[in-house]
N, C-alpha and C positions, 0 to 999 in steps of 0.2 A: 457467595461464600463469605470475602472477607466486610460485606457491608455487614453480615448476620453477625461475626464475630465482632464487628465495634461496635454493634446495638448490645450485643453483651456485656461488653468492657462498658460503656455509658451508664446501662443501668447499673450493672455492679457498682460504679463510683457514686450514681442516686441515691443509692440505699444505702449508700457509704456517709452520705451527707446526711441523709434525712432519718436511720435507722436509731434504735435506742443503744442500739452499743456497736458501734460500727468499725471497731477493730477488731472485733472478733467473729463477726460475719463478713467482711470484704477484704477478695485477694487486692484491690486498687490501693490498700493501708498499708505500710513499713511494716516489714519485720521487728518489731520491738514489743517494749512491756507498753500494756495498757496505760497505767499510771503514768511513763514516762511520756507517751504521745500527745495526753491528754494535757499535761503543761505545757509541753511545746506548742500545741496549737493555740491557745488561751495565748499566749506570748506573742504568736502569730498575731491575733486579733489586737492587741497592744501593740505590734510593729506596724499593724496595716496603719492605725488610727495616728500614729505617731507623725508616719510616712503624710498621711493626708494633713496634719498638722504644720510640718513644715513646708509641703508646696503652698497652703494658703498664706503664709508666714513670707513669703521669698518677695525681695523686693522687686516692685514694677510688677505685681502679680493684681492688683486694682485696675492698673492703668489697659493691662491687657483685657480684664473685662470687660472693660467700659468700653472697648472697641467692638464687641460681640452686636450686634444690631438689634435692639428691643429686648435688651437685656439687664443692664444699669439706671438706675435711674440715673439722669445728669448724663448718661453715655449717649452714644449712636442709638438712633430712634430708626423705628420703621414707620413710613405714614400708615396711620389708622390701628397700628397697635402701641399701647403705653407702657412704657418702661417700670417695671413693679420690684426688682430686686434693687435691694439698699447694698451695693457691694463695700460698702463700710462696713457693714459686721460682716459678711461671710470672707473677708479677708484680713489680716493684720491679728493683734493679740484679743480683738473680741471672738474672731473666728478660733484662736486657740484655745482660750478660755471656753467656749461650748462646745468644741469638740473634746476638750479633755472632761468636761463636765460630763459628756454623756459616756465616755467610758467609764470614768469613776462610778456614773448609778449603776451601769452594767455589772461591772466587777462585784458594789458594795450588793448589791441584789443577790448575787450567786453567795456571796459570803453570808448573808443573810439567811438563804435557802439550804446552804449547805450544813448549817449547823451541827456537829454532833453524829455526822455519815460516819457508819464505824465500819462497815464494808457495801461492798458492791451490790449483795444482797437488799443492800436498804433500795428501795424504787427511786431514791434521789441519786444513786449511783449512775442508774442508765441517765439519768438527765446530766450529769458530770460528764459523762463518757461519748455521748454521744447526743443527737440533732442539732449538728454544727448548723446546719441550712438554717434552722429557725431561731438557733442564736444569733445567727447573722442579721437575718431580718431584725431581731429585736434592738440588735446596737444600732442596726439603720434609721429603726424608727425611733428611738431616743435621740439621735444623731439630729433628725429631721427638726423633732420638737425641739431641742436646745436651741435652734436658729431662731425660735418664735417665742425665745423668752426674751421681753422688755429690759433695756439697758437699767434704768432704775438703780437701784443700790447694788444687782448680782455682780458686777464686775468687782464693786471695792469686797463684797463679803465674800465670794467665790477667792478674793487675793489672799484673805487670812487664813480660807480653806487651807489653801494653797501652802502655804507657811507652815501650816501646821504639820502636815500631812510629809511634806520634801522632808523636813526636819525626822520624823520618823523613818521616813524612807532612808536619808543618808545614813543612819545606826544599820538600819538593816542589809544596806552594802559595804557596811563595814564589817559586819560578821558575816557576808559571806564570802569576802575578801579575808577573813582569818579562817575560815575554812579552806578555802581554795589553799591559799598557801600550806594548812596543816598538810591538806593531801599529797599537794605538792614534794612537800619535805618526806613527808612519809614513803611516797610512791621511790623517791631517788635514792634514799637513804637504803631502804630492801633490794633496790636494784644494786648498790652499791656492794651491800653484803650478800648478793648473789654473785656477783663476779665485776670486773675489770672496776675496781674500787677508787684507783684513780680518777678515773674518766669521769664519774658521776660526781663524786666530791669535788672536780676540779668545775665541773656545770651547778652545782649546789655555790660552791664560793664566787663565782663569776657572777651570777644575778645578783646574788645577797652585796656584792660590791658595788653593781651596778646601781641597784635601787639607792644605795646610799650614796652614791656619789651624783646621780641626779638630784636626789634630796639636799644634798649639800650644797649642789648648784642653782640651784633656786632659793635657797634660803639666803642667799649670798644676792642673788638679782633683786630678790623682793627687799632686801636693805638699800640697793643701791636706786630702784627706782619704785617702790612703794614708801619711802620716807624721806623728807627731808630734815638738815640737821635742827631746824627750828619749831616745826611741825610734825603732824603725823604718828601724837603720841599712842594711837589706840594702836595701828600697825606695828610699829613697834613693840608693844606688847602682847599682841596676839604671835609674832612673826617669834618673838623669845621664848614666850612661857608656853608654845607647841614645839619649838627644839627644844627645851629642856625636857618638856616631858618624852619626849620622845627617844633622847638620852635616856632616861630614866626607862623606861618599857625596854628598851635593848639591852641595859645593863642587867633587869632582871631575868631577862627570857636565858641568857644564860648561867646565872647564878647555881650552884653546884646544887642546892637542895630542890631548886627548881625542876635541874637536866634531872635530877635520882627520881622525884613525883611524875615528870611527864619527859621521858625522852626523845619522843618525837619534837619535842619546843625548841625551838634556837633563833637563828640569826635571821634567816630565811623571812620567817614569818613578820619578824620586828622591823627589816628591811623595807617589807612591800607595805606596813601598817603606818610605818616612818613617810613612803611616799607620798600614800595618798592623805594623811594627815596635811603634808606639806600641798598636795592639792587642792586639797577643803579650804587652805588658810589662804590662798590664792585667789580662791572662788567667792571666798567671803570679803577680798580686799576690792574685789572689782565691783563690788556693788557699793561701796562707799561714795555717800554723796557729795565729800571735801574731792572736787576735782585733782587738786596738788596732790593729793595723795593715793588717786587713780587716773592713771594716764592711759589713753587707750591705747592698743594695740600699733594702731597706725602711726600715732607720735614716738613711740617706741623703736619702730622698725626705721622711722625715717628720721630720727634724731631730732624731732623736733616739738615744739610746746605741746601741753596738754590739749586734748581735744575739744569738742561741743560736750557741753553736760546732759546728760541723757535726761535731763529735767527740760524739756526743748520746749519751746514755743510752739504754739499752736502753727499746724503746715509746716514744722521742721521735722524732717526726717529721724527714727530714731534709730541708734544701730541694735537690731536684734543679734545677729550674728558675730559672737569675739570667740576669741582661742578657748577662754574656759569654756565655752558653752557647747562647742564640739568633743570636748576632750571628757563633758559632763555627760555627754549622750553615748559618746565608745562605751565609759564605764557602766553608764546604765545598759545598753546592749550585752553586753558582756554579764553582769549579773543578773539581769532579766533570763538569760538562756541559761547561764549556770545553775540558776535554782529550780529550771525546768528539770536539768537532767540529771544534776547532782545526786551523788550515792554515798555517803560520810561517814566514817566511824567516827568521829568527833562526836562524844555524849553532848555536852554541855550545848555544841552548835545545835545537834536534833533538837534537842530543849528548847534552846531559844526558838527554831525555827520550825518546831511544830512536826517534827516529821521521825518515823521511826523507820529509818531504811534497814532492810534485812529483817522486818519482822513481816507476819501477815501473809508471806508469800506462797502461793499456792503453783509452783512451776513457776522456771524462769527461764525455759526455752519455746521459741516460737513454735504453734502446730503447723503440721503442713499437711495440706489438702493432699487428693488424689492425685491433681493435677500437676502437683509439685508444685504449686503457691505456698507460699510463708504466710502466715497470720497471727498478728499481736497474741499477746495472752493474756487473758483478766486474772494477773497476779496478787488482786485485794479481793477475792471472795470470802478470806476468812477474816481480815482485815485491812484497813487500807495504810498505805508507807510515808501518807503526808496527809496531813490534818487541810480537806477540802475548804473548807471554812477560810483559814488562815492564810491560804495561797492566795484565793480571790483577797482578800484583803491584801496583801502585799500588791498585787496588781491593782489594787483600787488607790492604793500608796502612791505606786509609781506612776498612774495617771496623773494623779497632782506634781511629782515631782519633773515629769516631764513639761508638764503646761508652765511650771516658775522659770525651767533650764530654757525653754523655746523663748522665753519674755525676758530673760535675763533678769529675773524678779523683779522688774519692774513693776512700780504701782502705778496703777492708773490714778490720775488726780481728779477732785470733784467735778470737771467739767468732760472728762473723758477725751479732750485734747493732746494732752501730754503723757507720759510714764515717766517715774518718779523714782531714782535711787533713794532707796529707806535703811535709815541704820537696825528697824527692828530684821534686815535680811541680812543683814550683817552677822549680828549675835547667834541668829538662827546657827548660820553655818558654822560659826565660831564653838559657840555651845554643842554641837550637834560632834563635830570634833573631840571635845573633850571628854564627852559621855562615851564615845566608840573608844578612844585611849582607856579610859576610866574598863569597859567592857571586856579590851583585850589584858588589862594588867589584871581584873579578876579570874580571866581563863587561866592564866600561869600561877596564879597565890592561891588558888580555890582548895585546889588538893591537898594544902599544906595548913590551911585556916581550919578546913573540914578535912579531917585526917578519917572519919570513918564514912566517908560517904564513897560510894563507886565514879572518878570523872574520867573514867578511858574513854 
């Protein structure tokens, strides 16, 4: 009897993976809205590819693979069996480029397929919300094919694709952080109005102060470690300008006219944006080719001199992991999954992110079967709650951003033997921080500049 029940459970999960609308028909799926669950699963696909990329770039991975008999060219061999796998390609930055190329192609393909899908009544809606097993097979197939791409100019060309895509994704991250801070502030202010005002406002004040304190501490450390009295003019300009810009947006956020037009704007949002801007500034300075202005984290901890340059000679190990890369991955994961579950009332952010939360809903409660199991509800029969195409395009950009983050924005040289820090990577990050601050400033002043438009 138990075996029969187990078999039925497995069959249900198989249909959940292969069906056209899995979350409508299967009890094995969580009880949630179809639109949310689909975004979470696609984000998990991206996370899975990210984990594989991280494993491939771990130090010593190539050495470990060469120990497998009969696997790597130049590694341990088995008599009578020829080693055919080039382990230089399946590990290191080349493998990250190929893995992220596969993910980018996968999401870009779906971005094209899902253009102008208006509701789940469109046949493409079934493709978006189901057939997960076949989607996984497609991703695996593209990934395998990517590792057969000849080196040639692929790595150099794909590097520039990564730079442009990462620039756009940094802006999207900032938009999501603005939306998160707006929702956070709105929720806590509402809780304060409902009761226990002192506690909730103390919490808002504490986090606002903490964000500004961390940002100020970062500025001080930047001036100490990333500038010198006679050099590093670019770093001094970047730090000073971003500090001035952050002060400006913080002042604007609490102006009486702005507060009157947007009662929920305030220093909490401005403090979070300030802290993120300082992170982007730090990230940009870690790509400075001049090692005098870009000391390694190890040298800062040990109070030593600047470490070896990333423009390493052939055979010299490149430092893949550093603090800013780890922080970048954490922010990326937060923004990606927040984009999957967000339900915002901020009209400006919804327009920028191509979402219309709260519209096109046909029921918000999960359905219950006769056995008491809850099933996810299709809440997009009358209209989608987010742009399928734009969501996949964001994941396409996220794949490029992950590629650049895991390789520290290093550029492969012409011989593919070394990775080189370049000024274009610095300017991409700095300019994205400026554009992000400009977007945030616009969300504050737009109701004043365009009083006849709705900005709730």
